[in-house]
C-alpha positions in Angstrom: 30.8 -4.9 -21.8 31.9 -2.7 -18.8 34.3 0.1 -19.6 37.3 0.0 -17.2 37.8 2.9 -14.9 39.3 6.0 -16.4 43.1 6.1 -16.5 44.5 9.5 -15.8 47.6 10.7 -17.7 49.7 11.3 -14.6 49.3 7.7 -13.3 50.5 6.3 -16.7 53.3 8.7 -17.4 54.5 9.4 -13.8 54.8 13.1 -14.8 57.7 12.7 -17.2 57.5 14.6 -20.4 57.2 12.6 -23.6 56.2 12.8 -27.2 52.7 11.7 -28.2 51.6 8.5 -29.8 49.7 8.1 -33.1 47.6 5.1 -32.0 46.3 3.4 -35.2 43.5 0.8 -35.2 42.5 -0.9 -38.4 40.3 -3.8 -39.3 37.9 -5.0 -42.0 34.4 -3.5 -41.6 32.5 -5.4 -38.8 35.6 -6.7 -36.9 35.1 -4.2 -34.1 37.7 -1.5 -34.4 35.2 1.4 -34.0 33.7 -0.1 -30.9 37.1 -0.7 -29.4 38.1 2.9 -30.4 35.0 4.3 -28.6 35.8 2.3 -25.5 39.4 3.6 -25.5 38.3 7.2 -25.6 36.0 6.5 -22.6 38.8 4.9 -20.6 41.5 7.4 -21.5 40.2 11.0 -21.0 43.4 12.5 -22.5 43.2 10.4 -25.7 42.1 12.5 -28.7 40.3 11.1 -31.7 41.7 12.2 -35.0 38.7 13.5 -37.0 39.1 12.6 -40.6 37.8 14.5 -43.6 35.6 12.6 -46.0 33.6 13.0 -49.1 31.1 10.4 -47.9 27.5 11.7 -47.3 26.7 12.3 -43.6 24.5 9.7 -42.0 21.6 10.8 -39.9 23.2 10.2 -36.5 26.5 11.8 -37.4 27.7 15.3 -36.4 29.9 17.3 -38.7 33.2 18.0 -36.9 32.7 15.2 -34.4 32.5 12.1 -36.4 34.0 13.4 -39.6 34.6 16.7 -41.4 32.3 16.3 -44.4 33.6 18.1 -47.5 33.3 18.0 -51.3 35.6 16.0 -53.5 36.9 19.3 -54.9 37.9 20.5 -51.4 39.4 17.1 -50.7 41.6 17.2 -53.8 42.7 20.7 -52.8 43.9 19.4 -49.4 45.9 16.7 -51.2 47.5 19.2 -53.5 48.6 21.5 -50.6 50.0 18.5 -48.6 47.5 19.2 -45.8 46.8 15.5 -45.3 49.0 13.0 -43.5 47.3 10.2 -45.3 44.3 9.7 -47.6 42.6 6.8 -49.2 39.5 5.7 -51.2 37.3 3.3 -49.3 34.1 1.9 -50.7 34.0 4.6 -53.3 34.5 7.5 -50.9 37.6 9.5 -50.0 39.0 9.8 -46.4 42.0 11.6 -45.1 43.8 12.8 -41.9 44.5 16.5 -41.5 48.2 17.1 -40.9 48.3 20.1 -38.5 46.2 18.7 -35.5 48.2 15.5 -35.5 51.6 17.1 -35.6 50.6 19.6 -32.9 49.4 16.7 -30.6 52.7 14.8 -31.0 54.7 17.9 -30.0 52.5 18.6 -27.0 52.8 15.0 -25.8 49.1 14.2 -26.5 48.1 10.8 -27.9 45.9 10.7 -30.9 43.7 7.8 -31.9 43.2 6.9 -35.6 40.3 4.7 -36.6 41.4 4.2 -40.2 41.8 1.5 -42.9 45.0 -0.3 -43.8 45.7 2.1 -46.7 45.7 5.1 -44.3 47.6 3.1 -41.7 50.3 2.3 -44.2 50.8 5.9 -45.2 51.0 7.1 -41.6 53.6 4.4 -40.9 55.6 5.6 -43.9 55.5 9.3 -42.9 55.7 9.2 -39.1 57.0 5.7 -38.2 58.6 6.7 -34.9 55.3 8.2 -33.7 52.9 5.4 -34.9 51.8 2.4 -32.9 49.5 0.2 -35.1 47.0 -2.5 -34.1 45.1 -4.7 -36.6 41.8 -6.2 -35.4 40.9 -9.6 -36.9 37.5 -11.3 -36.7 37.5 -14.9 -35.4 36.1 -16.2 -38.6 34.5 -15.0 -41.9 31.0 -16.4 -41.0 31.2 -14.5 -37.7 32.2 -11.3 -39.6 29.2 -11.7 -41.8 26.9 -12.2 -38.8 28.2 -9.0 -37.2 27.6 -7.0 -40.4 24.1 -8.3 -40.7 23.3 -7.9 -37.0 24.2 -4.2 -36.9 21.5 -3.6 -39.5 23.1 -0.5 -41.1 23.6 -1.6 -44.7 21.8 -3.3 -47.5 22.7 -6.8 -48.5 24.5 -5.4 -51.5 26.7 -3.3 -49.2 27.3 -6.2 -46.8 28.5 -8.4 -49.7 30.8 -5.6 -50.8 32.3 -5.2 -47.3 32.9 -9.0 -47.1 34.6 -9.0 -50.5 36.7 -6.0 -49.4 37.6 -7.9 -46.2 39.4 -10.5 -48.3 41.7 -7.8 -49.6 42.1 -6.1 -46.2 42.9 -9.0 -43.9 46.2 -10.0 -45.7 47.7 -6.7 -44.5 47.7 -7.8 -40.8 51.4 -8.5 -40.9 52.2 -4.8 -41.7 51.0 -3.9 -38.1 52.9 -3.8 -34.8 50.2 -5.8 -33.0 47.4 -8.1 -34.0 44.3 -8.7 -31.8 41.7 -11.4 -32.7 38.3 -10.0 -31.6 36.6 -13.2 -30.5 35.4 -11.6 -27.3 35.0 -7.8 -27.2 36.0 -7.4 -23.6 39.1 -9.5 -24.0 40.1 -7.7 -27.2 39.6 -4.3 -25.6 41.8 -5.2 -22.6 44.6 -6.3 -25.0 44.4 -3.0 -27.0 44.3 -1.0 -23.7 47.4 -2.8 -22.5 49.2 -2.0 -25.7 48.5 1.7 -25.4 49.7 1.8 -21.8 52.9 -0.1 -22.6 53.7 2.1 -25.6 53.3 5.3 -23.5 56.1 4.0 -21.2 58.6 3.3 -23.9 61.9 5.0 -23.0 62.6 6.3 -26.5 59.4 8.2 -26.4 59.9 9.7 -22.9 62.4 12.5 -23.5 61.8 13.8 -20.0 63.7 10.8 -18.7 67.0 12.5 -19.4 66.3 15.3 -17.0 64.7 13.0 -14.5 67.7 10.6 -14.3 70.1 13.6 -14.3 68.4 15.1 -11.3 68.2 11.6 -9.7 72.0 11.2 -9.9 72.6 14.6 -8.5 71.0 13.6 -5.2 73.8 13.1 -2.7 71.7 12.1 0.3 69.0 9.5 -0.6 67.5 9.8 2.8 
């Protein structure tokens, strides 16, 4: 699919200061969240991807610090004990978590951060930072189609594919915990829906604290001409 033209921050925010958004995308494996997330990053240059820490072994094409921070289980548990993670979860036998400091700094600076995480992580983020979180759950159009996509991407053994399909039956029922739900029947259409959600959420008045100064100055104008 074609990526829409890049959207600059000024055109969306009209220069008014605001707090950042924690934009959470979750889905069962194979439903398309990672592809949609990549396309969002291409369309919004000011959108930052939250780089999770994980105990999962690094895949050949992955870069430490870009795709994940790959750490030992001992180090992961130390981060939990020191409250250095906003959320953490065990997924497919490996641990994943979101570092606290980069996310909180981005919110203060008015920068949006994208979270490509599972429902467990999304739930924890919503519990800890509800006012900052906008959550989107991506559903596949059907279970047979989900299986086709997992097979087609040719990344996993049949055993892993079967495990992912089994896990999907536990993950999908959590759709109603999310702010928005998008059915990914067509990738281009699903992406446009998610893109529109992000634009609208950036314009929410309760997030744009700069509106107070803007409207105050607006009302001080005595000669509109």
